[in-house]
C-alpha positions as CSV (number, residue, x, y, z in Angstrom):
1,M,8.0,6.2,3.5
2,S,5.6,8.9,4.5
3,S,2.8,10.5,2.5
4,D,5.0,13.5,2.0
5,E,7.7,11.4,0.3
6,L,5.1,9.7,-1.9
7,N,3.1,12.9,-2.6
8,V,-0.1,11.0,-1.6
9,E,-3.1,13.2,-0.8
10,I,-4.9,11.9,2.2
11,N,-8.4,13.3,2.7
12,I,-8.7,13.0,6.5
13,D,-9.2,16.2,8.5
14,V,-6.9,15.8,11.5
15,T,-8.9,18.3,13.5
16,K,-12.1,16.2,13.7
17,K,-13.1,12.6,14.1
18,A,-13.1,10.6,10.9
19,G,-16.3,9.2,9.5
20,C,-16.7,5.7,8.1
21,S,-16.7,6.7,4.4
22,E,-13.5,8.7,5.0
23,V,-11.8,5.8,6.7
24,I,-12.8,3.2,4.1
25,A,-11.7,5.6,1.3
26,E,-8.3,5.9,2.9
27,V,-7.8,2.3,4.1
28,W,-5.3,1.5,1.3
29,A,-3.2,4.5,2.1
30,F,-3.3,3.2,5.7
31,L,-2.3,-0.3,4.7
32,D,0.6,1.1,2.5
33,N,1.9,3.4,5.2
34,E,1.2,6.4,2.9
35,C,-0.2,8.7,5.5
36,D,1.4,10.7,8.2
37,Q,1.5,9.6,11.9
38,R,-1.4,11.8,12.9
39,Q,-3.6,10.6,10.1
40,R,-2.6,7.0,11.0
41,E,-3.7,7.6,14.6
42,I,-7.1,8.9,13.5
43,L,-7.6,6.0,11.1
44,R,-6.5,3.4,13.7
45,Q,-8.7,4.9,16.4
46,H,-11.7,4.7,14.1
47,L,-10.9,1.2,13.1
48,D,-10.6,0.2,16.8
49,E,-14.0,1.7,17.6
50,C,-16.0,0.7,14.5
51,S,-16.6,-3.0,13.8
52,P,-18.0,-2.6,10.2
53,C,-14.9,-0.5,9.2
54,L,-12.6,-2.9,11.0
55,E,-14.2,-5.8,9.0
56,Q,-13.7,-3.9,5.7
57,Y,-10.1,-3.1,6.7
58,G,-9.5,-6.8,7.3
59,I,-10.9,-7.7,3.8
60,E,-8.7,-5.0,2.2
61,E,-5.7,-6.3,4.2
62,H,-6.3,-9.9,3.0
63,L,-6.7,-8.6,-0.6
64,K,-3.4,-6.7,-0.4
65,I,-1.7,-9.9,0.9
66,L,-3.2,-12.0,-1.9
67,L,-2.2,-9.5,-4.5
68,A,1.3,-9.3,-3.2
69,R,1.6,-13.1,-3.2
70,K,0.1,-13.6,-6.7
71,C,1.8,-10.5,-8.3
72,G,4.8,-10.2,-6.1
73,G,7.3,-9.8,-9.0
74,D,5.3,-7.3,-11.0
75,H,5.6,-3.6,-10.3
76,A,2.9,-1.2,-11.3
77,S,3.8,2.3,-12.4
78,A,3.1,5.2,-10.1
79,E,0.6,6.6,-12.6
80,F,-1.3,3.3,-12.6
81,K,-1.3,3.2,-8.8
82,D,-2.6,6.8,-8.6
83,R,-5.4,6.0,-11.1
84,L,-6.4,2.8,-9.3
85,R,-6.3,4.5,-5.9
86,A,-8.5,7.4,-7.2
87,C,-11.0,4.9,-8.8
88,I,-11.3,2.8,-5.6
89,K,-11.8,5.9,-3.5
90,E,-14.4,7.2,-5.9
91,K,-16.4,3.9,-5.9
92,V,-16.2,3.7,-2.1
93,L,-17.5,7.2,-1.7
94,E,-20.2,6.6,-4.2
95,R,-21.3,3.5,-2.3
96,A,-21.2,5.4,1.0
97,T,-23.3,8.3,-0.4
98,A,-25.8,5.9,-1.9
99,K,-26.1,4.0,1.4
100,A,-26.5,7.3,3.3
101,E,-29.2,8.5,0.9
102,A,-31.1,5.2,1.2
103,E,-31.0,5.4,5.0
104,Q,-32.3,9.0,4.9
105,Q,-35.3,7.8,2.8
106,Q,-36.3,5.2,5.3
């Protein structure tokens, strides 16, 4: 399934190189194959070149596998998934912003 089929909004600008906060915010969409091929290429390229993001991706991938194993028979509603995805994205971006601000103060 593509992002068009799922109506998932992916916030990666395909005309420029993706930053760490953008990649981490979209890692679940990447794991769930909810982004188009060009966006997948941008995310994959960044993950291949950035060790911290690749490590975070690995953690998220393991979490997804664990959740699937423990909750395999349960299906969340599309509305719940959208709310959860938005909440995760918001928290990741908040953390990235706070980290960037802290680094600027140093």
